[in-house]
One Martini backbone bead per residue (centre of mass of N, CA, C, O) as a GRO file, in nm:
protein
  110
    1MET     BB    1   7.719  14.355  10.174
    2THR     BB    2   8.013  14.546  10.215
    3THR     BB    3   8.164  14.782   9.974
    4THR     BB    4   8.445  14.931   9.878
    5LEU     BB    5   8.515  15.132   9.599
    6CYS     BB    6   8.613  15.441   9.679
    7LEU     BB    7   8.708  15.746   9.652
    8ILE     BB    8   8.555  16.039   9.586
    9SER     BB    9   8.814  16.159   9.430
   10ASP     BB   10   8.811  15.930   9.187
   11ILE     BB   11   8.557  16.116   9.093
   12THR     BB   12   8.463  16.333   8.898
   13ASP     BB   13   8.298  16.666   8.846
   14PRO     BB   14   8.212  16.524   8.608
   15GLY     BB   15   8.163  16.156   8.629
   16SER     BB   16   8.297  15.810   8.593
   17LYS     BB   17   8.275  15.459   8.721
   18SER     BB   18   8.389  15.130   8.720
   19PHE     BB   19   8.279  14.795   8.848
   20GLN     BB   20   8.382  14.479   8.990
   21LEU     BB   21   8.186  14.233   9.145
   22ASP     BB   22   8.181  13.987   9.400
   23VAL     BB   23   7.876  13.786   9.434
   24ASN     BB   24   7.875  13.487   9.523
   25GLY     BB   25   8.051  13.424   9.242
   26GLU     BB   26   7.934  13.684   9.100
   27GLU     BB   27   7.958  13.900   8.839
   28ILE     BB   28   7.932  14.261   8.885
   29ASN     BB   29   7.842  14.541   8.691
   30ILE     BB   30   7.921  14.876   8.771
   31PHE     BB   31   7.825  15.234   8.818
   32ILE     BB   32   7.940  15.570   8.868
   33VAL     BB   33   7.799  15.896   8.920
   34HIS     BB   34   7.930  16.232   8.912
   35LYS     BB   35   7.697  16.503   8.998
   36ASP     BB   36   7.654  16.777   9.162
   37ALA     BB   37   7.770  16.624   9.435
   38GLN     BB   38   7.651  16.348   9.325
   39PHE     BB   39   7.566  15.996   9.368
   40HIS     BB   40   7.526  15.727   9.116
   41GLY     BB   41   7.396  15.390   9.085
   42PHE     BB   42   7.454  15.113   8.848
   43ILE     BB   43   7.393  14.877   8.641
   44ASN     BB   44   7.587  14.748   8.368
   45SER     BB   45   7.293  14.771   8.173
   46CYS     BB   46   7.106  14.759   7.907
   47PRO     BB   47   6.755  14.732   7.867
   48HIS     BB   48   6.762  14.629   7.568
   49THR     BB   49   7.041  14.404   7.566
   50GLY     BB   50   7.270  14.408   7.817
   51VAL     BB   51   7.486  14.590   7.758
   52ASN     BB   52   7.738  14.773   7.796
   53LEU     BB   53   7.759  15.134   7.811
   54GLU     BB   54   8.044  15.195   7.751
   55TRP     BB   55   8.293  15.335   7.522
   56LEU     BB   56   8.493  15.370   7.756
   57GLU     BB   57   8.666  15.363   8.013
   58ASP     BB   58   8.454  15.531   8.232
   59GLN     BB   59   8.238  15.611   7.982
   60PHE     BB   60   7.894  15.728   8.040
   61LEU     BB   61   7.887  16.008   7.915
   62ASP     BB   62   7.809  16.247   7.739
   63MET     BB   63   7.949  16.522   7.591
   64ASP     BB   64   7.789  16.719   7.814
   65GLN     BB   65   7.736  16.564   8.085
   66ASN     BB   66   7.394  16.501   8.126
   67PHE     BB   67   7.415  16.193   8.037
   68ILE     BB   68   7.360  15.873   7.994
   69GLN     BB   69   7.526  15.656   7.752
   70CYS     BB   70   7.487  15.433   7.498
   71SER     BB   71   7.716  15.302   7.279
   72THR     BB   72   7.521  15.126   7.088
   73HIS     BB   73   7.227  15.324   7.082
   74ASP     BB   74   7.221  15.623   7.217
   75ALA     BB   75   7.100  15.614   7.475
   76LEU     BB   76   6.926  15.811   7.727
   77PHE     BB   77   6.997  15.889   8.073
   78GLU     BB   78   6.922  15.979   8.372
   79ILE     BB   79   7.126  16.028   8.638
   80ASP     BB   80   6.927  16.023   8.897
   81THR     BB   81   6.724  15.761   8.771
   82GLY     BB   82   6.776  15.598   8.478
   83HIS     BB   83   6.591  15.721   8.276
   84CYS     BB   84   6.475  15.680   7.952
   85ILE     BB   85   6.456  15.943   7.688
   86TYR     BB   86   6.630  15.781   7.460
   87GLY     BB   87   6.556  15.532   7.243
   88PRO     BB   88   6.485  15.184   7.239
   89CYS     BB   89   6.432  15.225   7.578
   90ALA     BB   90   6.213  15.412   7.614
   91GLY     BB   91   6.093  15.415   7.960
   92ASP     BB   92   6.314  15.280   8.081
   93ASN     BB   93   6.552  15.137   8.328
   94LEU     BB   94   6.791  15.142   8.525
   95THR     BB   95   6.964  14.969   8.770
   96PRO     BB   96   6.983  15.035   9.090
   97ILE     BB   97   7.215  15.124   9.348
   98GLN     BB   98   7.346  15.116   9.661
   99ILE     BB   99   7.486  15.413   9.789
  100GLN     BB  100   7.759  15.556   9.998
  101VAL     BB  101   7.878  15.805  10.204
  102VAL     BB  102   8.189  15.750  10.392
  103GLY     BB  103   8.335  16.006  10.433
  104ASN     BB  104   8.577  15.941  10.160
  105ARG     BB  105   8.372  15.703  10.074
  106LEU     BB  106   8.248  15.447   9.871
  107ILE     BB  107   7.954  15.248   9.912
  108THR     BB  108   7.811  14.916   9.909
  109HIS     BB  109   7.513  14.669   9.944
  110ILE     BB  110   7.546  14.399   9.755
   0.00000   0.00000   0.00000
């Protein structure tokens, strides 16, 4: 299934945005990070407890906008890989999703 998420201009660089997708009747929460002209997508779930990561709507990045940060445990994840480098889930990874830039749109194949 291919889903158009948004226009690429809808996410600042650096910035992030969350989405709720209906996949065969199941709601899946994902988020996209835009950093250094690259887009990275992940399931919105901390590997430590499964909570959503954002501290405010569409706010997934730390104060310096260098890492994805879990609002519950302050765990830090690399933007390009989703690898946890700090916190109770250090060594774990966020679940990546496949995204693609097509023209001026971001799409996923979930």
